[in-house]
N, C-alpha and C positions, 0 to 999 in steps of 0.2 A: 544327617542321620542315615544310616544305611538300611537297605531293604530287610535284612535279617533282624535287626533290632526293632524295626517298625512292625514286622510280622509277629515277633515275640510279644510286643506290647499289645497288639490287637488281640492276639490269642489269650493273653492274660485278662484283658478287659472282658472278653466274651465269657471266660470262666467265672470271673467275679460276678458278672451279670446273671449267669445261670445259678450261681450259688445264692445270690440275693433273692432271685425268683423262687428258688426251692424253699428258702427260709420263710418267705412271705406266704407261700402256699401252706406250709406247715402251721404257721400262725393262724391263717384263715380257717383251716380245718379244726384246729384246737378251739377257736372261738365258736365255731358252729357246733362242735360237740358240747361245749360248755352251755351254750344257749339251749340245746336240746335237753340236756340234763336238768337245767333249771325249769324248763317247761314241764318235764316229766315229774319233777319234785312238786311243782305247784298242783298238777293234776292229782297226784297221790295225796297231797294234803287236803284237797277238796273232797276226795272220796272218803278219806278218813274222817273228816268233819261230818259228812253226811251219815256215816255209819254210826257215829257216836250220838248225834242228834238228828235222827231221821225225820222227826216231826217239824223241824224248823223250816219255815218258808212254804208250808203247805196250805195254811189258812190265813185269812186276813179278817180281822175284826173291824166291822164298819157299823157305826151307829149314826143315825140321822136324827 
């Protein structure tokens, strides 16, 4: 195999590796954004539940 062909193959390998890394970073960012949105949704649901039933969880009935 000559030097030019080997150089071309190495260059293509580097480009493929960079493309794979970019796709992986995009997937990680997407997963992080999805996780943050789920957390925000859960927080919103908790706030809405407390606004509908503000008295729940404030008192404990204990009889001995």
